[in-house]
N, C-alpha and C positions, 0 to 999 in steps of 0.2 A: 267364874265364881259369881259375878254380879248377876248374870242371866239366871244362874241356878237359884239364887235367892228370890229373884222376881218370879220365877216359875213356881217355886215352893209357896210363895205368898198367894199366887193366883189359884193354885190348887186348894190351899187352905180356905179360900173365900167361898168354896163350894162344898156343900154337904153331899158327899159322895153316895150316901145311903138314901138320900131324899129324891123323890121324883117331883119335879116342879111343874106348876101349871105353865102352859106355853108362854103367856105374857111375861112371867117371871124369868123363865129360861132364856128368852132372847135378850132381856135386859141384863141379865147376869153374865151372859157369855162375853159381852164386850168389856164389862168391868173386870172379868177374870183374865183378860188378855194382857200380856206383858210386852209383846213385840211393838217396835216403834213404827212399823209400816202398816198400811191399811190392809189388814189380812182379809181373806175370804172367810165367810161364815158358811159352814157346811152342815148338812143334816145327814144322819145315818139312821135308816129305818130297817129294823129286822122284821121280816114278814114271816108269817106262818105258812110258808110254801116250801116245796121241794123243787127248785128250778131244773133239777136233773130230769124231771118228767115234763115232757112238752106241754101237757095240759095244765101245768102249774107255773109256767114261765110268766113273769110280770115284766112287761116292756111297754114303753110309750113315751110321750112327751107332753109338756104343758108350757104355756107362756106365763111366766111369773109377772104379776101386776106391776112390780117395780124393777124388773130386770135383775141382772146379777152384778151390775156395777163395773162391767168390763166391756171393752170393745171386742166384738167377735168378728174375725175374718172369715168371710163366707166364699166358698168355691162352688161354682155351679157348672155341671157338665150339661151343656145344651148346645143346640145349633140353630141357625136360621132365625126365625121370628122369636123363638123362645130365648135365644142367647141375647138378643136385643132387649127383650123384656126383663131379663135378669140384670143386665147392666143398668137399665133405667130404675130398677128397684133398689139398687145400691150394692149389688154383689161386688166383692173385691176382685175376684178372678172368675172369668167366664171363658169356656172353650170346649172343644170336643176331643178329637184324637190327639191334638197337640198337647193338651193338658194331661190326658191319660199317659202319654209317653213321659211327660215331665215328672209325674208322680211315680211312675215305674222306676225312674232314675234316682228316686230318693227325696224329691222335694216335698216337704210337708209343712209349708208356712201358712197354715190355716187351721181353724178350729171346728168348722162345720162344713159338711159336704152335702150338696143337693144335686139330684140328677133327674132329668126327664126320663120317662119310661123307655123311650126309644134309644136312650144312650146306655141302658143297663147292660146290653150285650158287651160293649167295650169296657164299661166301668167294672163289670163282674171280674175282669182279669186282675183288678187291683185288690181283690179280697185279702190276699196275704199281707198286703201293705196297710190297708185301711182297717180291716177287721179287728186285729189285735189292739188297735188304738181307739176302737169304738167310733170310727168315722165313716163306716160303710153306710151308704144311703139305704133306707128301709121304708117301705110303704107304711109300716106300723107307727113310725115316728113322723110321718108326713114329709120325709126327705126324698121320696121318689114320687114325683108329681109333675103334671103339666102346668099347675098353678104356681109357677115360679115366683111371681110377684108376692103372693101371700107367704110362701115358704121363706123367701129372703127377708121380708119384713119381720116375720116372727122370729127368725134366727137373730136378727139385729136387735130386736126389741126385748129379748130376754127369754127365749125359748130354751127349756132345759129338757134334755133327754134322760130317761132313767131305765135301768135294767137291773133286775135282781141277780146278784152273783150266784154262781152255781154252788159255791160252798157257803152255806149259812143263810142264803136268801136275803142278803142285805143289799139295800139300795143306798148308794152314796150320791149326793147332789149338792151343788152350791145353791144358797138362797140369798146371797148378797154379800155386802162388805161390812166390816166392823164399823165403818162410818155411817152406815144406814141407821135411821131411827129405829127403836124397838118396834114401833107400829108397822113399819115397812117390812122388817124381818119377819114379824108375826104373820102378816098378810101373805108374804111369799111362802112361808112354811105351810100355812093352811092351804094355799093353792096346790102345792106339791102333794101334800097328804091327801087332799080331795081327789087328785088325779090317780094316786095309788089306790085309793078306795074304789074308784070307778073301774080300775083295771084288775080288780080282784077276780081271780079265776074261779069258775064255778066248782072246780075240783078241790079248791082250798077248804080244809075243814078246821074247826077249832078257832082259836084266837088268831086273827089276821095281823093286827098291829102288835107284835111281840114287844118291841122296845123302840124308843126314839131317843137319839142323843144329838145335841147340837154343840158345835165347837168352832173356834176359829182355827186357822191353819196350824198354829203352834200352841194354842191355848188348851186348857183342860176341858174335857167334855162335861156337858150339863145334861142330866137325864130328865126326860119329860114324862109327865103323867099321861100315859096313852089312853086311859079310860075317858078322861075329860076331852081329849082331842077328838077321839072317835065319836063321842056323843055330840060335840059341837059340829063336827063335819056332817053327821047324819041329819042334824036339825037345820043345817044351812040350806 
């Protein structure tokens, strides 16, 4: 009952019919939160694409300037010199066939997977395990690469992968924590939106940024004025 009242109060603090400027939205989203823990702040962007068509799929990655406020455990499939390089860069788990077998057995104690191209023959066998969880290495997101030092440092430093859902063309991504200052949340949001704009497929017609909503894990969503965001991104 107590939580219900808090949630009701949080929802009432937001004008559900209004689309806020981004600086207002990120400031309001923390105030509208009622949870006692440091919730994640997430962004949902509905794009004017049909991801069911290959030429309209939006997928990529970007490094958020202020990270996401969480420690990311990185697994690297590599061998020899590249395995040593990955360890030196700060990867949490590094290996080759031994790690492939461990993941096949059900071990999933990591958030990001990176692989060198020469390991993809073995890693490809993990598609059924990693694919549904969004963990499969992919050249488009920079997670299939021989530059493991860069990949590991980006993953540890706040790299966020994004992919439009096949139903609705919506991209969901974290942009920080409730404890972040509004300025940091705004800069992270702008970095992600800029990456989405850059990834716009040439086949996409009409309005590209259909809607943007920002919310904490348990809080109410705050709608963002897409026109001002798109204009600011274009001018940056």
